[in-house]
N, C-alpha and C positions, 0 to 999 in steps of 0.2 A: 502389437497384438490386448487385447482385456483384457490385463490379468482376472480378470471376475471370474472370467471363464477356465485362464490355463494357469497350469502351471501351480506350483504347490506352496507348503506356508510361509517361505521366503518372498512371497509375491508379495506380501505387504510391510519390508525392509527395505530400504528410503534407507536411496546417498547420502554420506554430511563429512563436514568437513572442517579442519580450523576449529577440532576441539569441541561440536556439538552433533557428536555419535556420543551412544549413548548404549553403546555395543560391541567387541569387538567378534572376532576368526580367532578360531584353534581349532588345529592340527593337530589331531590322531590319530596311533594307529586303532583301526578293532578287526578283528579274525583276522590278520596281514591285510587289514586294504588300510588307505586312510580317509578321513574319513574327515569333511572340516565342520565341527560345530558353533553356533553361533550364542557367541556369552555376554548376559549383560550385564554395563563396569557399578555398576551399580541400578536398587528397585529401578524401574520402570515401572508407574503411575500407568491401572484401565483407563487407556482413550488418549496416552499419549504416543507415539510417532517411534519408531524402531528405526533409529540411522545407525545406518558403521562404514566406514573409510572402502566402497570396491576397490582403490586403485589408487596407484598414483597416474594412471593413463588412463580415468575413467570419462571416454567418450573428452581424449580431449579435446581434441582437432578440435568439436561439436562446437565443446566452450568458443577455442575460441574466436573458432567463425563464426559463433551468437556473437561473441563482443565484443567484436569489428560490426554484426552488421550493427551492431545495436548503436556502437563511434560513431558510424557515420550514419544511422538517422537521426542518430543529436547533435549533429553537426548540420545534417540538414533544414531541424528544426528550429536551430538559430539562427544561420541563414539565411531564414521564412523570417522566422521574429526579426532579424536586419532591414533586412527590405520594408517591409509590412511599418516600420517604427517608423525607415527614410521615408518611402510614402506619405505615411501619415502628413508625418512635421512636412512634405513636403506642399498636401494639403491643408495645410492649416498657413504656411504664407503664404500661399495664391489666394485661399480668406483671407489674406489679412491687404495682402494687394488689392483682394478686388471691393472689401469695406474702401481701402484707402485711396480710389479713384471713383468709387464709387462716392464719399467723404466732397473729393474734389469737382466734380460732375454738381452734383445737388447742392451745393454751396455754391453755385452760381445763381443756379435757378429760386427765384424768391414767393415767397407766399402768396396768392393774392387777398 
């Protein structure tokens, strides 16, 4: 869903955690109903992103899955790098052998 077309003013508020939150929620009773208000912890400069902690379970499953995929991708990239490095080393060794063999072959030929 694109929050540009849907939602209220809270669509501009994002999840923050680990001390980066600059706002917090407070529950209040208003005319017999519970209302949730969003309050700045300190002055927030214009253009600064508004962050508050959505809670401990916010997209936890998605985040864990994302972290696992990221770790797997990094492991695969490292394996590819090691394979590439090994192949490069094998090519260098092969090139050295060819040079050595070539020198041995050509050293038997006399210049005219």
